C-alpha positions in Angstrom: 4.7 28.7 12.3 1.1 27.7 12.0 0.0 24.2 13.0 -0.7 22.4 9.7 -0.5 18.7 10.4 0.3 17.0 7.0 1.6 13.6 8.2 0.5 10.9 10.6 4.1 10.3 11.6 7.7 11.2 11.0 10.0 8.2 10.4 13.3 8.3 12.3 15.9 5.7 11.3 19.4 5.2 10.1 18.8 6.0 6.5 22.2 4.9 5.5 22.3 1.6 7.4 21.4 -1.9 6.5 17.9 -1.3 8.0 16.8 0.9 5.1 15.4 -1.9 2.9 13.1 -2.9 5.8 12.1 0.7 6.6 11.3 1.4 2.9 9.0 -1.7 2.8 7.5 -0.7 6.1 6.7 2.8 4.8 5.4 1.5 1.5 3.1 -0.9 3.4 1.7 1.6 5.8 1.1 4.2 3.0 -0.7 1.7 0.7 -4.3 0.4 1.1 -5.8 -0.6 3.4 -3.8 1.6 5.9 -3.3 4.7 3.8 -1.2 6.5 6.4 0.8 9.6 5.5 4.4 9.1 6.6 7.2 11.6 6.3 10.3 9.7 5.4 13.0 12.5 5.0 15.3 10.4 2.8 12.4 9.9 0.4 10.9 13.4 0.3 12.8 16.3 -1.1 10.6 18.8 0.7 12.0 17.5 4.0 15.5 18.1 2.8 14.7 21.7 1.6 13.2 22.6 5.0 14.3 22.2 8.6 13.7 18.6 9.6 12.9 19.8 13.2 10.1 21.9 11.9 8.6 18.8 10.2 8.8 16.8 13.5 7.4 19.6 15.6 4.7 21.2 13.4 3.8 19.0 10.4 3.7 15.4 11.9 1.3 14.2 14.6 3.7 11.5 15.9 7.1 10.0 15.4 8.0 6.4 14.6 11.6 5.4 15.4 13.0 2.2 13.9 15.5 0.8 16.4 18.3 -1.7 15.7 22.0 -2.0 16.5 22.5 0.1 13.3 20.4 3.0 14.6 23.0 4.3 16.9 25.5 4.6 14.1 23.6 7.6 12.7 24.1 10.9 14.7 21.3 12.5 12.6 18.8 9.8 13.6 19.8 9.9 17.3 19.5 13.7 17.2 16.1 13.6 15.6 14.9 11.1 18.3 16.2 13.3 21.1 14.5 16.4 19.6 11.2 14.5 19.3 11.5 13.4 22.9 12.2 16.9 24.1 8.9 18.2 22.6 6.9 16.0 24.9 8.8 14.3 27.6 5.6 13.1 29.2 4.4 11.6 25.9 1.1 13.6 26.2 1.4 15.4 22.8 4.1 14.3 20.4 4.1 10.5 20.9 7.1 8.4 19.9 6.4 4.8 18.7 9.5 2.6 18.9 9.8 -0.2 16.4 12.4 -2.8 17.1 14.0 -4.8 14.2 16.1 -6.9 16.6 16.9 -7.1 20.2 18.8 -3.9 20.8 19.3 -1.1 23.3 16.2 1.0 23.8 16.8 4.5 25.2 15.9 4.8 28.9 13.2 7.4 28.1 11.4 5.0 25.7 11.5 1.9 27.9 8.1 2.6 29.4 6.5 3.1 26.0 4.9 0.1 24.3 7.1 -0.9 21.4 6.4 -3.0 18.3 8.7 -5.9 17.8 9.2 -7.0 14.2 11.9 -9.6 15.1 9.4 -11.8 17.0 7.8 -14.6 14.9 5.2 -15.1 17.6 3.2 -12.0 16.9 1.4 -13.4 13.8 0.8 -10.2 11.9 -0.5 -8.3 14.9 2.2 -5.6 14.3 0.1 -4.0 11.5 -2.9 -3.5 13.7 -0.8 -2.2 16.5 1.1 0.2 14.2 -2.0 1.4 12.6 -3.8 2.1 15.9 -0.8 3.9 17.2 -0.2 6.1 14.2 -3.7 6.7 12.9 -6.2 9.2 14.3 -8.9 6.6 13.5 -9.7 3.8 16.0 -11.0 1.6 13.1 -8.5 -0.9 11.8 -9.1 -1.6 8.1 -9.2 -5.2 6.8 -5.8 -6.5 6.0 -4.8 -7.6 2.5 -5.1 -11.3 1.8 -1.4 -11.4 1.0 0.6 -10.5 4.1 4.3 -9.9 4.1 6.2 -11.9 6.7 8.2 -9.1 8.2 10.5 -11.3 10.3 11.6 -12.8 7.0 12.1 -9.4 5.5 14.2 -8.3 8.5 16.4 -11.3 8.2 16.8 -10.9 4.4 17.6 -7.2 4.7 20.4 -7.9 7.1 22.2 -10.3 4.8 
């Protein structure tokens, strides 16, 4: 398979859990201006379902973004995708994995040394967007943020009701 990178990141999450509302909003925000990232969310893209998801992770996406919560571990498919992504680059030199935590939850041992983005903390003051963009983008420049910012800790709380 030739190396055609089509996406900035592959999104790993429990697509059938209560986190899906948050993850969809997260993907929509990162794909819209000013960020304009290309994210592969397999539950939203029929092309991912028609091809081997592992091929997308390995060949078509530069990085992986894993959305962790207590619901994440209820999905064998999500756990399997994360383990596969980790197996591609156990030293995090090539296929980087960016953990995003929606709540205080168990983080796999092999991800504990990787900087994570906490969306449950109200003290971060919107810094999560810059951190996510810098981690996922190939560009070091962070675009100016929209004047209207979503308060993602509120979104996390409302999606868990």
